[in-house]
Structure formats: structure tokens, C-alpha cells
C-alpha positions as CSV (number, residue, x, y, z in Angstrom):
1,D,-24.2,4.3,-0.8
2,V,-24.2,8.1,-0.6
3,P,-22.0,10.5,1.5
4,V,-23.4,11.5,4.8
5,E,-22.3,14.2,7.3
6,C,-21.8,13.2,10.9
7,G,-20.4,15.6,13.5
8,G,-19.4,18.1,10.8
9,I,-17.4,15.4,8.9
10,T,-18.4,14.0,5.5
11,V,-18.2,10.2,5.4
12,A,-18.3,8.7,2.0
13,P,-19.0,5.1,1.0
14,G,-15.8,3.0,1.4
15,D,-14.3,5.3,4.0
16,I,-12.8,3.6,7.1
17,I,-14.2,4.5,10.5
18,V,-12.2,3.6,13.6
19,A,-13.7,4.3,17.1
20,G,-12.4,3.9,20.6
21,E,-12.3,5.4,24.0
22,D,-10.5,8.5,22.8
23,G,-12.7,9.3,19.9
24,V,-13.5,8.5,16.2
25,V,-11.3,8.8,13.1
26,V,-12.5,8.7,9.5
27,V,-10.0,7.7,7.0
28,P,-11.0,8.5,3.4
29,S,-10.7,5.4,1.3
30,A,-8.3,7.2,-1.1
31,R,-5.8,7.7,1.7
32,A,-6.2,4.3,3.4
33,A,-2.8,2.9,2.1
34,E,-1.0,6.1,3.2
35,V,-2.6,6.1,6.6
36,L,-1.9,2.3,7.1
37,K,1.8,2.8,6.2
38,R,2.2,5.7,8.7
39,A,0.3,3.8,11.4
40,Q,2.7,0.8,10.9
41,E,5.7,3.1,11.2
42,I,4.4,4.5,14.5
43,D,3.6,1.0,15.8
44,A,7.1,-0.2,14.9
45,R,8.7,2.8,16.7
46,E,6.6,2.4,19.8
47,T,7.3,-1.4,19.9
48,K,11.0,-0.6,20.0
49,M,10.4,1.6,23.1
50,V,9.1,-1.3,25.2
51,P,12.5,-2.8,26.1
52,F,13.8,0.7,27.0
53,I,10.9,1.3,29.3
54,K,11.5,-2.0,31.1
55,Q,15.3,-1.2,31.3
56,H,15.0,2.4,32.5
57,K,11.8,1.9,34.5
58,S,10.9,5.5,33.4
59,L,8.6,6.5,30.6
60,G,10.1,10.1,30.9
61,K,13.6,8.9,30.1
62,V,12.4,6.8,27.2
63,I,10.4,9.7,25.8
64,A,13.6,11.8,25.9
65,I,15.6,9.0,24.1
66,F,13.0,8.6,21.3
67,N,11.9,12.2,21.3
68,R,8.3,11.0,21.3
69,I,5.4,10.4,23.6
């Protein structure tokens, strides 16, 4: 129940840690709601891209349409 430092990052009790093939993210508990909202917005936008990818059969074209990777 005390903050620790790992890889140069301070992790406090209650922080959220998410790890995967691409790396590790630490979300401070005070910003959890903000980060969740932003992640949901990104997920919704990316979900809307799927039908366009199927239609155009080109990720490059869909990236240009949505101005996003």
C-alpha cells in the first residue's frame, strides 16, 4: 500500500496497470474515468471503420477517409 517505482514510473496504490504485447500502461487512479472515456471514444471510431475496410478492401483508403490509423 505504498507507491513503488518501476521502469522509471511511479505506480501508486489504486493505479490501473494494463500490459500486452506492445508494452505496459499505468493509468493513475485519479485519471481512470477520463482515460476510460477517451478509450471508449477511440473504440467507437475504430468500430465504425470495419465496414469501410470490408467495402474498400484497403486499409489505406479507410485511413484517409477517417484521417486516422
